[in-house]
Steps between C-alpha positions, in 0.01 A plus 500: 500500500487736198748735663739208562478393136573858390797517731636171365464632142676829581786324680528256210518779244765679700703182543462428130650839420800429718542148368485610138735792541248780499638798679366841596560630147298219336214527753472878539650672195425289193125458556436876523713581199354234267210726403719802417617568140858571620689190615710482812805475272408823324448667834839375614663669200335830598627467858849415371505806274400724790702344786797330322622257766363206698520695827310800367248300293402294805488811722290690245250219457480440876436870564231506231329188632493644852396855387350480154444831328485636149801724561741210561354247257718399208191433286371755256199725539279296268567183698428675829186668366374162376603272785557737789743476786518184704417480867793484743627147549421311816800269465755490782848640432634145482239383253543814289880450494450139390266607220746773386788252500301259283390784269859623463636148435234431239543809291853634555708529188835518676692178457259377230640697207785346300 
């Protein structure tokens, strides 16, 4: 009975995320980054400076998330020494692409400047 109640709660939370527009980015990226001193927006700027275009930013982030290492991180040494390198993502390619699309759309500057 307890297992059934837990299952109902989990399914309800998952459905709530879908109903209220929570995507992969909101569920998997934002919670982990909330405790870091550098915002996702500031990290986006670093990726944009290094990779320049949507195609290369997304490819760079995807590569890093699959194979995180200090040598390919856009973060500085002090940040890495303090917070370390993340573990490789377990997200599927489709979920990761969805998260990257949301991240790009949220922080891109192209088309927003006047």
